[in-house]
C-alpha positions in Angstrom: 24.3 27.9 -6.9 24.0 27.6 -3.2 23.1 24.5 -1.2 22.4 24.0 2.5 22.7 20.9 4.7 20.2 20.4 7.5 18.8 17.8 9.8 16.0 17.4 12.3 14.3 14.9 14.6 11.0 14.7 16.3 8.1 12.6 17.7 4.5 12.6 16.7 1.2 10.7 17.2 1.6 9.0 13.8 4.5 8.3 11.4 3.3 11.0 9.1 3.1 13.5 11.9 6.5 12.5 13.3 8.0 12.9 9.8 6.4 16.3 9.4 7.6 17.4 12.8 11.2 16.3 11.9 11.0 18.4 8.7 9.9 21.3 10.8 12.8 20.8 13.2 15.2 20.8 10.2 13.7 24.1 8.9 12.2 22.5 5.8 8.7 21.6 7.0 6.8 24.5 5.4 7.9 23.9 1.8 7.1 21.4 -0.9 10.1 19.1 -1.2 11.1 17.5 -4.6 13.5 14.7 -4.1 16.3 14.8 -6.7 19.3 12.7 -7.4 22.7 13.6 -6.1 24.7 16.0 -8.3 25.8 19.5 -7.3 27.2 21.8 -10.0 30.7 23.2 -10.0 31.3 26.3 -7.8 28.3 25.6 -5.6 28.6 27.2 -2.1 27.4 25.5 1.1 25.6 28.1 3.2 23.5 28.2 6.3 19.8 27.4 5.7 17.9 30.6 5.1 14.2 31.1 5.9 12.4 29.6 3.0 9.2 31.0 1.5 6.2 29.1 2.9 4.7 26.8 0.2 7.6 27.2 -2.2 9.0 24.2 -4.1 12.5 23.2 -3.1 14.7 20.5 -4.6 16.6 18.3 -2.1 18.4 15.1 -1.5 16.6 13.6 1.5 17.5 10.8 3.9 15.0 9.8 6.5 14.0 7.1 9.0 10.7 6.6 10.8 9.7 4.1 13.5 6.8 3.6 15.9 8.6 1.0 18.0 9.5 2.4 21.4 13.3 2.2 22.0 14.3 1.9 18.3 17.4 3.9 17.3 16.7 5.7 14.1 19.4 7.4 12.0 19.8 9.5 8.9 23.0 10.8 7.2 23.9 12.9 4.2 27.5 13.0 2.9 28.5 15.7 0.5 31.8 15.6 -1.5 32.9 18.6 -3.5 35.6 19.0 -6.2 36.5 21.8 -8.5 34.2 20.4 -11.2 31.3 18.7 -9.5 29.8 17.7 -6.2 28.0 14.4 -5.2 25.7 13.6 -2.4 25.0 10.2 -0.8 22.3 9.5 1.7 21.9 6.6 4.2 19.5 5.7 6.9 18.6 2.9 9.2 16.8 1.5 12.2 18.8 -0.1 15.1 22.0 0.1 13.2 25.2 1.5 14.6 25.1 5.3 13.7 28.8 5.2 12.9 28.2 2.6 10.2 25.3 4.7 8.8 27.8 7.6 8.7 30.7 5.6 7.2 28.5 4.0 4.6 27.3 7.4 3.4 30.9 8.6 3.2 32.0 5.4 1.4 29.2 5.8 -1.2 30.0 9.5 -2.0 33.7 8.8 -2.2 33.0 6.0 -4.7 30.7 8.4 -6.7 33.5 10.9 -7.0 36.2 8.3 -7.8 33.9 6.9 -10.5 33.8 10.4 -12.1 37.6 10.8 -11.8 37.2 13.7 -9.3 39.5 14.5 -6.4 37.5 15.5 -3.2 38.4 19.0 -1.9 35.7 19.2 0.7 33.7 16.4 2.5 30.8 17.4 4.7 28.7 14.9 6.7 25.4 15.7 8.4 23.9 13.0 10.6 21.2 12.7 13.1 20.1 9.9 15.5 17.0 9.6 17.8 15.8 7.0 20.3 12.1 6.5 19.7 9.7 7.3 22.6 6.4 6.6 20.8 6.7 7.4 17.1 9.8 9.1 15.9 11.4 10.4 12.7 14.8 11.8 11.6 15.7 13.6 8.4 18.9 14.8 6.9 18.8 16.8 3.7 20.8 18.8 1.2 18.6 21.6 0.0 19.2 23.4 -3.4 18.7 27.1 -2.9 
């Protein structure tokens, strides 16, 4: 199996439009996303996000934040931990929180998930995105199952 990690940010006239625009910015706006829990099978490879077929159904772990308050700092993060046997994904997001804390909390959660399973992390990947809201903004970070 292959997975891809991506993120995007945008503004829009409404929360829905801002979210849609952030998905487009991340390269996953023209597909139907199915939010799944956070397990990656053994031997999965992390690859660059390919062009996805318009209208296709795509499984993902999705982190997002949306705000229509000018000046808000919105953040989203995905932490991916891989071992020889399994991978886990943790997502975190927030509004007006220190982006480093958003990031570190995602890492802490995925490390706990792996420890709970008795797995040693061989590779840890973090994707994070932050945005200062102008009118109505959104951020997304996602792990996409290909």
